[in-house]
N, C-alpha and C positions, 0 to 999 in steps of 0.2 A: 465546390469541394463538399463531400458528404462523409459522415462517419457512420460506420456499422455499429449498431448498439442493440443487443438483446433482440435481434430479429427486426429491429426497426431502424430507420435512417433519421438523421437530424442534421440540418444545414448548419454549417459553421459560419458564424456571423462575419460578414464582410469578406468572405473567401480567404481567411487568414490561414496560416499554417501550410505553406506549400510543402513542408517536409513531413506532414502528417499522412500516414499511409493507411490504406484500406486492406492491406494484405494480411492482417491478423497478427496477434501477439506472438504466435509461434513461428512466424516467418522471418528468417534471418537475412540481413543484408550484408554485403562485404564490410568487414570492420576496418576502421582506420587504425593506423599504428599508434603507438604511445598510450596504450592502456585505456581505451574507452571503457565506460561502465554502463550497466543497465540499471536503471531505477524502476522498481515495481511499486507503484502507489495503489494500495487497496483502501477504498473509501467506504465505510459503514454508514448506511442511510437508514438504519432501523430506528425505532422510537427511542429518544434519549441519547442517541449517538452524538458525538461532539462535532459532526461535519457542518458547523455553521458557516455562513458565507465568508466571515472575516478569517476564521481558521483555515478554510480552504485556500483563500487568497494568500495568507501568510505562508502556508505550507508550500504552495506552488512557487511562491518567490524564493523560498529556501531551496527548493529543488533546482531552480534555475541557477542559483549560486553554486551548487555542488557540481552541476554538470558543466565541465570546462573543457573536456577533450573531444574534438570532433570524432564522429562515429558513435558517440554515446547515445543511448536511447532512453526515453521515459515512457513507460507503459502505465496507463491509467485504467485500473480495475474498479468496477462498481459492484458491491456486494448485494446479492438479492436475498429473497426470503429462504432460498435453499442454495446449496453449492451449484445446482444445475442452472440457476438463474444468475449466478455471479459471472460477469462477462468482462472481457477486455474491451473497453469503449474506444481507446485511442492508443496509437503508438507513434510517438513523436521523436524524430531523430535530429540531433544537433550536427549540422553539416559543416559548421565552421566557414572558413573562406580560403580560397586559393591564393589570395593576395598576401604579400608579405608585410610585416610591420605591425607594431602595437596598435596603430590607429585602426587598421582594417580588422584586426582580431577583436578589438573593443567594440567596433561597430557590429560585427557579426554576433558577438555576445549579447549586445543590447537588443538586436532584432530577435534573437531566440528567446530571450527573457520576456520581451513584450508579447511575442506570439503565445508562449506557454501560459503566461499569467492572464491572457485574455480567453484562451480556449478552455482551460481546465475548469475554472469556476463556472463558465457558461455551460459546459457539459454537465457538470453536477447539478446545476439548477434546472436544466432541462429534464434530467432524469427525476429530480425531485418533484417537478410539476406533473410528471407522468404517473406518479404514484397515486393510485385511487383509494387505497386503504392503508392504515398505519401498519408498518412492518414490525410485528411483535417478536420475530425471531431474528437471531443474529448468529448464523453458522460460520463463525470466523475460522475455526480450525480447519474445516473442510474447504473453505474458500481460499485460505492461505495455501493449502495443499494443491488445489487446482492452479493456483497462480504460479507456483514454484515447480510443479512437478512435470512440466512438459518439455522444457527447452533449455535447461542450464547446460553450459558447456564447460568442460574441464578447464580449470584456472580462470574462469570468468569472474570479473569483479562485479558484484550485484549489491545494490542497496535496496532493501525492502523497507518501505514506509507504510505503516498501518495506522490509518486515521480512524481510531476507535477507542471506546472505553475498556476494551478487552473483556467485557461481560457477556460470555457466551450464553445464548438462550436457544435451545433446540427442542424439537419434539421427537419422541421415540418413533423409530421406523424399523419394524421387524426386530432383528436382534440388536439394533443400534439403540443405545441408551439416550434418554433425554438429558438435557442440562439446563439449570437455572442458576446462573452465577450472579444474578442480581439479588435474589432474595433467599436462594438456597445456600447450602453449605459450600464454601470456597474449597476446591479440591487441593489436597496436597500434591506435590509433584508426581508421586506414584499413582495417586487416584486420577490425575490428569492423564498420565500415560495410558492407564487402563481404559479410560473414556476415549482417547484418541485412537487407540488400537481397535476398539470395538466399532468405531465409525470409520475406519480405514483412513485416518487422517494423521498428518505430521509424522511420517515414518522415520524411524531412527536412521541416521546415515544419509538421508536424502540429499543434503547439501555438501557433503564432504568433498566432492570433486571440484566445487567452485569455492570462491572466497565471498561468502555472503554475510553481510552485516544487517541487523534488523533493528529498526527504531519504531517504537510506538509513540504516536503523537496525540495529544488531546486527552491523555489519561489523567483523571483527577478524581478527588473524592466527592464528586458531585452527587446529589440525591438521585435515587432511583425514580424514573418517570412515575408520576402520579402519587408519589410518596408511599408506594406500596409496602416498603420495608426500610429498615435502617441501612445506611451505607456510610462507612467511615474509612479513615486512612489505614487502619489496621487491616480491614478487608481488602482494600486496594493493594496494599503491599504484598499480602499473601497471594493475591491473584497474579500480580506481576511476577512474583518469584516462580509461580507455577509455569507461567509462559516462558520465563527465562530458562528453566530447566528443560522444557520441551524443545526449544530452539537449540540449546546446547547439545541435546541428544541427536538432533537432526544434523549437527555438524556446522552450525552457524559460527562464524568467528566471534560475534558479540551480539548482545541484546541490550538495548538502552531504552529508557523511558524519558522522553523529552516533553515537558509540559509547555514550553514556549517554542514554536517552530522557528522563530526568528534567531534562535541560538543553534539551530541544527548545524550549520557550517562549522561553528566554533566547536561544537561537541565532536564532530567527526575529526576535526584537526587534533583535538586533544587525545583521541583514540589512536592517532597516527595512521588513519586509514588511506586507502588508495583513492577514495572518492573525491578528495579535494586536493 
């Protein structure tokens, strides 16, 4: 079994994940009945991003708890130094079982969770080991747009998980402005919208046809890498609110910041969502 990734291939340890496909994230398979969901997990691997091995494992375990309906799909996206290098590294489908009974269903769930929690951390570590120079940019807005903009179906239930500190850092490109939300001024929601529009990102109304819920994981008031500038809870809250406003304009049902991924299923149940 092999996974297509950024123009490269990487073996999956031990031949696991028979349900992992190479068809690409935009390729749809026949959906099972009873409201399957699509989980889109975007992992930021830039300098200072929170994608540490334990957090990746905890997040993957939480995803496995959320995906309970056969036909549901987990997409794993790895963010690059530019949106062009942000790729869908794997698409994993929960097939369930054709056998009846709680025991058979429980066994299928355990197999899926074991496969998922083995494959995703391994995939992230392989990508991390292939990085030859520190990634100083974090093109989150454009990467999210790329992940969401291609294949949403009307009425589809989608859970977007963003494993990032949300601190966008980009370089100016032509008429596209730069951003430094580590040390620069944190944008107001209006300033964020102007920035996103100038970069062709996060278009208003993009998500209105589907039922999309967004959760940011690993967000905290941690120091900026290298201690280049001050970071505090006030700045973090302002940045989270700017993202919340942007996703609201896009048509997302909700936006949440979850610092502990082990509470993800509980947070989703509290919101009354379809995902659990």
